[in-house]
Each structure stands twice: as structure tokens, then as C-alpha cells.
ZAKOL-35314 format. One line per field, with one value per atom (N, C-alpha, C): residue in one letter; atom name; x, y, z. Coordinates in steps of 0.05 Angstrom, whole numbers. Atoms other than C-alpha are relative to their C-alpha. Layout:
r [A_...];
a [CA_...];
x [X_...];
y [Y_...];
z [Z_...];
END
This chain:
r [M_M_M_A_A_A_D_D_D_E_E_E_I_I_I_K_K_K_E_E_E_E_E_E_R_R_R_L_L_L_D_D_D_S_S_S_P_P_P_L_L_L_V_V_V_V_V_V_H_H_H_K_K_K_K_K_K_D_D_D_D_D_D_A_A_A_S_S_S_Y_Y_Y_Q_Q_Q_E_E_E_T_T_T_A_A_A_G_G_G_E_E_E_I_I_I_S_S_S_M_M_M_S_S_S_A_A_A_T_T_T_H_H_H_T_T_T_D_D_D_E_E_E_E_E_E_S_S_S_G_G_G_D_D_D_T_T_T_P_P_P_T_T_T_L_L_L_E_E_E_R_R_R_H_H_H_R_R_R_F_F_F_R_R_R_K_K_K_K_K_K_K_K_K_K_K_K_K_K_K_K_K_K_K_K_K_A_A_A_P_P_P_Y_Y_Y_I_I_I_I_I_I_L_L_L_V_V_V_L_L_L_V_V_V_A_A_A_V_V_V_A_A_A_A_A_A_A_A_A_V_V_V_I_I_I_C_C_C_A_A_A_L_L_L_I_I_I_Y_Y_Y_N_N_N_G_G_G_V_V_V_I_I_I_P_P_P_V_V_V_T_T_T_P_P_P_N_N_N_E_E_E_T_T_T_T_T_T_T_T_T_T_T_T_T_T_T_R_R_R_K_K_K_S_S_S_Y_Y_Y_T_T_T_T_T_T_Q_Q_Q_Q_Q_Q_E_E_E_N_N_N_K_K_K_F_F_F_E_E_E_G_G_G_I_I_I_I_I_I_T_T_T_V_V_V_K_K_K_G_G_G_T_T_T_Y_Y_Y_I_I_I_F_F_F_F_F_F_E_E_E_G_G_G_E_E_E_E_E_E_V_V_V_D_D_D_G_G_G_I_I_I_K_K_K_G_G_G_L_L_L_E_E_E_D_D_D_E_E_E_V_V_V_K_K_K_Y_Y_Y_L_L_L_D_D_D_E_E_E_G_G_G_T_T_T_S_S_S_F_F_F_V_V_V_V_V_V_Q_Q_Q_D_D_D_E_E_E_N_N_N_A_A_A_E_E_E_S_S_S_N_N_N_F_F_F_L_L_L_N_N_N_F_F_F_E_E_E_V_V_V_L_L_L_D_D_D_V_V_V_L_L_L_T_T_T_R_R_R_Y_Y_Y_N_N_N_I_I_I_K_K_K_F_F_F_E_E_E_V_V_V_K_K_K_H_H_H_I_I_I_V_V_V_S_S_S_S_S_S_G_G_G_L_L_L_I_I_I_S_S_S_N_N_N_N_N_N_E_E_E_A_A_A_T_T_T_S_S_S_A_A_A_A_A_A_Q_Q_Q_T_T_T_E_E_E_S_S_S_T_T_T_S_S_S_A_A_A_T_T_T_Q_Q_Q_E_E_E_T_T_T_Q_Q_Q_T_T_T_S_S_S_A_A_A_A_A_A_N_N_N];
a [N_CA_C_N_CA_C_N_CA_C_N_CA_C_N_CA_C_N_CA_C_N_CA_C_N_CA_C_N_CA_C_N_CA_C_N_CA_C_N_CA_C_N_CA_C_N_CA_C_N_CA_C_N_CA_C_N_CA_C_N_CA_C_N_CA_C_N_CA_C_N_CA_C_N_CA_C_N_CA_C_N_CA_C_N_CA_C_N_CA_C_N_CA_C_N_CA_C_N_CA_C_N_CA_C_N_CA_C_N_CA_C_N_CA_C_N_CA_C_N_CA_C_N_CA_C_N_CA_C_N_CA_C_N_CA_C_N_CA_C_N_CA_C_N_CA_C_N_CA_C_N_CA_C_N_CA_C_N_CA_C_N_CA_C_N_CA_C_N_CA_C_N_CA_C_N_CA_C_N_CA_C_N_CA_C_N_CA_C_N_CA_C_N_CA_C_N_CA_C_N_CA_C_N_CA_C_N_CA_C_N_CA_C_N_CA_C_N_CA_C_N_CA_C_N_CA_C_N_CA_C_N_CA_C_N_CA_C_N_CA_C_N_CA_C_N_CA_C_N_CA_C_N_CA_C_N_CA_C_N_CA_C_N_CA_C_N_CA_C_N_CA_C_N_CA_C_N_CA_C_N_CA_C_N_CA_C_N_CA_C_N_CA_C_N_CA_C_N_CA_C_N_CA_C_N_CA_C_N_CA_C_N_CA_C_N_CA_C_N_CA_C_N_CA_C_N_CA_C_N_CA_C_N_CA_C_N_CA_C_N_CA_C_N_CA_C_N_CA_C_N_CA_C_N_CA_C_N_CA_C_N_CA_C_N_CA_C_N_CA_C_N_CA_C_N_CA_C_N_CA_C_N_CA_C_N_CA_C_N_CA_C_N_CA_C_N_CA_C_N_CA_C_N_CA_C_N_CA_C_N_CA_C_N_CA_C_N_CA_C_N_CA_C_N_CA_C_N_CA_C_N_CA_C_N_CA_C_N_CA_C_N_CA_C_N_CA_C_N_CA_C_N_CA_C_N_CA_C_N_CA_C_N_CA_C_N_CA_C_N_CA_C_N_CA_C_N_CA_C_N_CA_C_N_CA_C_N_CA_C_N_CA_C_N_CA_C_N_CA_C_N_CA_C_N_CA_C_N_CA_C_N_CA_C_N_CA_C_N_CA_C_N_CA_C_N_CA_C_N_CA_C_N_CA_C_N_CA_C_N_CA_C_N_CA_C_N_CA_C_N_CA_C_N_CA_C_N_CA_C_N_CA_C_N_CA_C_N_CA_C_N_CA_C_N_CA_C_N_CA_C_N_CA_C_N_CA_C_N_CA_C_N_CA_C_N_CA_C_N_CA_C_N_CA_C_N_CA_C_N_CA_C_N_CA_C_N_CA_C_N_CA_C_N_CA_C_N_CA_C_N_CA_C_N_CA_C_N_CA_C_N_CA_C_N_CA_C_N_CA_C_N_CA_C_N_CA_C_N_CA_C_N_CA_C_N_CA_C_N_CA_C_N_CA_C_N_CA_C_N_CA_C_N_CA_C_N_CA_C_N_CA_C_N_CA_C_N_CA_C_N_CA_C_N_CA_C_N_CA_C_N_CA_C_N_CA_C_N_CA_C_N_CA_C_N_CA_C_N_CA_C_N_CA_C];
x [3_94_24_-23_152_24_-22_198_2_0_175_11_-11_194_31_-29_264_8_-10_301_18_-15_325_21_-21_391_10_-9_409_29_-28_479_0_-5_505_5_-5_505_29_-29_579_16_-14_595_6_-10_635_0_1_620_20_-19_674_-14_10_660_2_-5_686_-20_18_636_-27_25_572_-22_20_534_1_-4_560_-21_19_506_0_-2_512_-30_28_449_-2_7_416_9_-8_434_29_-29_509_4_-5_501_-9_9_460_20_-19_513_23_-22_564_-8_10_520_4_-2_527_-22_19_481_9_-8_488_-20_19_456_-25_22_411_-22_20_376_-17_19_315_8_-8_327_-26_25_254_0_0_262_26_-24_310_17_-18_371_26_-27_436_22_-22_472_19_-21_536_-8_7_523_25_-23_572_-5_5_578_18_-15_601_23_-23_669_-3_2_666_26_-23_712_14_-15_766_5_-5_772_30_-26_833_14_-13_883_17_-17_920_-7_6_880_6_-5_889_31_-30_965_8_-6_967_-6_9_930_20_-17_976_28_-25_1038_-2_4_1010_1_0_996_27_-26_1065_18_-16_1097_-7_8_1055_10_-11_1076_29_-29_1149_6_-4_1143_-6_7_1108_22_-21_1162_24_-23_1217_-4_7_1180_2_0_1171_27_-27_1244_18_-15_1266_17_-18_1298_-10_11_1251_-10_10_1243_-27_26_1172_0_0_1183_21_-19_1216_24_-24_1286_-6_5_1283_21_-20_1317_3_-5_1348_3_0_1332_10_-12_1373_-15_14_1332_19_-18_1372_-18_14_1349_11_-8_1349_-4_0_1365_-1_1_1342_14_-14_1388_-15_16_1333_8_-10_1359_-24_22_1317_0_3_1289_-2_-1_1309_-19_18_1261_-28_27_1200_-18_18_1141_10_-11_1179_-4_2_1164_19_-22_1223_-5_4_1213_26_-25_1280_-2_5_1271_-28_26_1215_0_0_1233_-12_13_1193_10_-9_1217_-20_19_1166_15_-14_1200_26_-27_1267_1_1_1244_-12_9_1236_-25_25_1166_-3_4_1141_-16_12_1123_-26_25_1054_-16_16_1021_11_-11_1070_-6_7_1058_-30_29_982_-4_3_989_9_-9_1026_-18_16_978_-29_30_909_-12_10_903_6_-7_929_-25_22_882_-1_3_855_12_-14_895_27_-28_961_18_-18_1017_27_-26_1080_15_-18_1138_8_-9_1149_25_-25_1221_4_-5_1234_30_-29_1303_3_-1_1308_-22_24_1238_-9_13_1206_-25_21_1156_-28_27_1095_-5_2_1108_-6_4_1111_-28_25_1052_-25_25_1003_-5_3_1016_4_-6_1049_-19_17_1012_-30_28_947_-9_6_950_-4_3_961_-25_25_903_-24_21_856_-6_3_868_1_2_864_25_-26_938_10_-12_966_31_-26_1033_12_-15_1087_24_-21_1134_25_-26_1208_20_-20_1264_26_-25_1329_19_-22_1396_5_-4_1409_-9_9_1376_17_-17_1427_-12_13_1376_6_-6_1393_-19_19_1343_14_-11_1354_12_-12_1364_26_-24_1414_23_-22_1453_10_-7_1452_17_-14_1474_28_-26_1530_19_-17_1555_10_-9_1556_20_-20_1593_27_-26_1645_13_-10_1652_13_-10_1661_26_-24_1712_24_-21_1752_10_-7_1752_17_-14_1776_28_-26_1832_18_-16_1855_10_-8_1856_21_-21_1897_25_-25_1947_12_-10_1955_13_-9_1965_28_-25_2021_22];
y [-2_716_-12_14_669_18_-17_721_23_-23_773_-8_10_731_-1_0_747_-16_17_700_16_-16_733_-19_17_704_10_-8_705_-9_7_705_-23_21_646_11_-9_655_-1_1_637_21_-22_696_21_-20_746_26_-27_818_17_-21_869_27_-26_938_17_-16_964_-8_11_922_16_-13_954_-15_18_894_-2_1_903_17_-15_921_-13_9_916_-5_8_879_-2_2_875_-27_26_801_0_0_816_15_-15_868_-18_16_819_-24_21_766_8_-10_810_8_-10_829_-23_20_793_4_-3_779_-18_16_751_-21_22_692_12_-11_739_9_-10_766_-22_19_732_-15_17_675_-11_11_665_4_-3_695_-9_10_662_22_-19_701_-11_8_696_13_-14_737_-19_17_709_-2_4_679_1_-3_702_-14_15_652_12_-9_670_-20_17_643_-11_14_593_6_-5_613_-26_25_562_2_2_538_3_-4_561_-25_23_506_5_-8_545_-13_13_518_-30_30_446_-3_2_458_5_-4_487_-22_24_428_-23_22_380_6_-7_417_-4_5_416_-28_28_342_-12_11_328_8_-10_371_-15_15_336_-28_26_268_-2_-2_288_3_-4_313_-25_25_250_-21_19_208_7_-8_248_-6_5_242_-30_29_167_-11_10_157_11_-11_197_23_-23_253_25_-22_303_-9_9_293_12_-9_297_11_-8_299_21_-21_361_-10_8_355_3_-1_339_16_-17_391_-9_11_365_25_-23_414_-11_9_408_16_-13_423_-1_-2_448_-4_6_419_18_-17_469_-13_14_440_21_-18_478_-12_11_470_9_-5_473_-19_16_448_-14_17_391_5_-5_405_-27_26_345_-2_0_367_1_-1_365_-21_19_333_-7_6_337_24_-21_377_-8_7_380_16_-14_397_-4_1_414_17_-16_432_11_-14_483_15_-13_505_-19_16_483_8_-4_475_-13_11_466_-3_7_432_15_-12_460_29_-27_530_5_-4_555_17_-16_580_12_-14_624_-16_17_570_-13_13_540_15_-16_599_-2_3_593_-27_27_518_-1_1_529_15_-13_580_-16_16_530_-23_24_472_4_-3_503_0_-2_512_-26_25_442_-19_20_386_-17_20_341_-27_25_276_2_-3_306_-12_15_266_15_-11_291_-19_13_261_19_-19_293_-10_7_291_10_-9_292_0_-4_322_13_-10_328_20_-18_359_-1_-1_380_-16_21_324_13_-12_366_18_-19_417_-17_17_361_-13_17_319_16_-14_371_24_-26_429_-6_5_408_-21_20_344_6_-8_374_16_-16_426_-18_17_371_-16_15_331_17_-19_390_5_-6_402_-27_26_327_-5_5_322_-26_26_252_5_-3_246_-26_21_197_11_-12_213_-18_13_195_14_-13_206_-1_-3_231_13_-11_253_29_-28_314_2_-8_344_20_-21_397_27_-26_452_16_-19_513_22_-22_561_26_-27_636_6_-5_638_-16_17_582_12_-12_617_25_-26_683_-7_9_647_-9_10_611_22_-23_677_16_-15_711_-16_17_652_2_-1_654_27_-27_729_4_-2_723_-15_15_668_14_-14_708_24_-22_768_-9_11_727_-8_9_697_24_-24_766_12_-13_793_-17_18_732_4_-3_740_28_-26_815_1_0_800_-14_15_751_16];
z [-29_-1111_12_-11_-1097_-3_5_-1127_20_-19_-1079_27_-26_-1019_-1_-1_-1005_25_-22_-963_18_-19_-900_12_-9_-881_27_-27_-809_4_-7_-782_18_-19_-748_27_-28_-672_8_-7_-674_-13_15_-719_20_-18_-680_-14_11_-696_14_-11_-685_2_-4_-663_-26_24_-730_-21_21_-769_2_1_-792_13_-11_-766_30_-29_-696_15_-16_-647_28_-28_-572_10_-8_-551_30_-28_-487_12_-9_-484_9_-7_-485_26_-23_-431_25_-21_-389_5_-5_-400_18_-17_-366_26_-26_-309_21_-22_-242_21_-22_-184_22_-24_-114_7_-9_-78_12_-14_-40_-19_19_-104_-8_8_-127_-25_24_-175_-13_12_-197_-30_30_-266_-12_12_-312_-11_9_-330_-10_10_-367_15_-15_-316_13_-15_-287_29_-28_-220_16_-17_-167_27_-25_-111_22_-23_-41_5_-7_-23_28_-26_32_16_-17_90_8_-8_102_28_-29_172_5_-7_205_14_-11_222_23_-20_274_28_-24_335_1_1_314_2_-1_306_29_-28_376_18_-17_406_-5_5_371_14_-14_398_29_-29_468_7_-4_464_-1_3_440_24_-23_495_25_-25_549_-2_4_521_7_-4_523_30_-29_595_16_-15_618_-3_4_587_17_-16_621_30_-29_689_4_-4_679_1_1_663_22_-24_725_-8_7_686_14_-15_718_26_-27_793_6_-7_818_28_-28_892_5_-7_920_17_-16_949_28_-29_1022_12_-13_1062_30_-27_1127_19_-19_1182_27_-26_1245_22_-23_1307_24_-24_1365_26_-25_1430_23_-23_1487_26_-26_1554_22_-23_1615_25_-24_1674_25_-24_1725_22_-22_1790_13_-12_1819_30_-27_1885_14_-13_1928_24_-22_1983_-9_9_1940_13_-14_1977_28_-28_2044_16_-21_2106_22_-19_2153_26_-26_2227_15_-13_2260_26_-25_2333_-1_4_2327_-26_26_2258_-21_21_2198_-26_27_2127_-19_20_2071_-27_25_2012_-2_0_2032_7_-6_2047_29_-28_2119_-2_-2_2136_28_-25_2191_19_-20_2242_-11_7_2244_-20_18_2209_-29_28_2150_-12_10_2145_-9_8_2144_-26_25_2089_-24_21_2047_-8_5_2054_-4_-2_2059_-30_28_1982_-16_15_1965_-2_2_1941_23_-22_1994_-10_7_1996_-10_9_1977_20_-20_2009_3_-6_2044_20_-21_2082_20_-22_2150_12_-11_2169_29_-29_2245_4_-5_2254_28_-29_2331_4_-5_2330_28_-26_2394_-2_4_2406_1_-1_2428_-24_23_2374_-26_24_2321_0_0_2344_3_-6_2369_-17_16_2323_-30_29_2257_-11_11_2247_2_-3_2271_-25_23_2215_-25_24_2163_1_-2_2190_-5_5_2189_-30_29_2115_-17_13_2098_-16_13_2080_11_-9_2081_7_-8_2115_11_-11_2136_14_-16_2192_-1_0_2185_18_-17_2235_-15_15_2205_20_-17_2233_-8_11_2188_-27_27_2129_-15_14_2116_1_0_2126_25_-23_2169_1_-3_2196_1_-1_2194_27_-26_2269_5_-2_2266_-15_15_2212_13_-14_2251_26_-25_2315_-8_8_2278_-9_8_2247_24_-25_2315_15_-15_2345_-13_14_2290_5_-4_2299_28_-28_2375_2_-1_2366_-13_14_2316_16_-16_2362_24_-21_2421_-8_10_2380_-5_6_2358_26_-25_2429_13_-13_2453_-14_15_2398_6_-8_2415_27_-28_2488_2_0_2473_-14];
END
């Protein structure tokens, strides 16, 4: 009985079979050893398949490098500003403003009413008698003050007509007597021109007679 039992000799697992050998046989184990699977596949059943792991994506260093460069640039600019290399305040531009002067002649008769004979001058301008004076003062504020210059004024005309108008419109006044204001009425200018013309004509006739 013992002779009938033949000892079956198994090959060592370390023995390498070549494809040319008669003992070579591609087993399912070798096929499974070369197979691969991913992480998503079920790992419940044991397997000798090679496990293929997903490569972890390396974080890009570019954003960090850019931030570092920006920080360095900001530090350099701050240092230059602090040392006065880069001026912060804009250059002051000196603008020359031209002053325009108006040569407006001052009215020396402002606030003055001049009565010369029976002629009335309101602030240096001749008005048409009492009616013209009334037109000038009736729209003025009450309490407005004037100096009334009496230049050889006709007494009744000054007291009862000129001053009466000023009183009716509540215009304050102060009467001053003067010798000459330098104002000439239109009638006076016309009379003076006629007188000069007559005198010139008479002189011409006299010279021709001689």
C-alpha cells in the first residue's frame, strides 16, 4: 500500500517557468496579478490585483509667488516714499491772477440835489423841473438822505416846491448854501453859446469896417 502512494512533488513557488518549458502554464493568478483596479471599484472581495491610486494634484505655487512679489514691490515703494525719493504731494503750480481794474468815474454829486436858480440837478444830472425831481425820488426808500445845495436858488421855488416834494416822499435832506457847483443847465449852455456867437460876429464886423 505504501508503495502505491507516490509522492507528488510540488514545485517551489519561487521556481520561474519559462514559456518554452513544458511546465509553463499561464494561470489565472498571474493574469489577476497584472490586472488593475481603481479606488472607485468595490474592495470587498480580496484580490491580488495591483491597486492604482489616484495622483494627488499638486497645489500651484504661482499665486503665492505673485503675492510675494506684490508685497515686495509695495514695501519698496513705501520705502522710497518715506525717504522722499517719490514725492507724494503734487507740484504746486503758481497761477497768476490778473486783476482787472474798472476805470469807473466816481460821481462826486452822488446823494446831492443842486438847485441853481430854478434849475434842478439830481446827482449831477439836470431834471425836468419839479416833475423830473418827483420822478427821481418817488421810488426811493423812505428815510433816504440827500444834501440840497442852494446855488443862488430862487427862495420860493426852493422852499415851497423842491423841499415840499422831498417832504411828501419822506426824504431826509440838509440844505447847504454854495457859491458854484460847476453845473450848467441846458438853457445856460445854449445862452452862453449864443452869446459867444454874437460876440464873434460883432468882432468880425468891426474888423471888416476898419
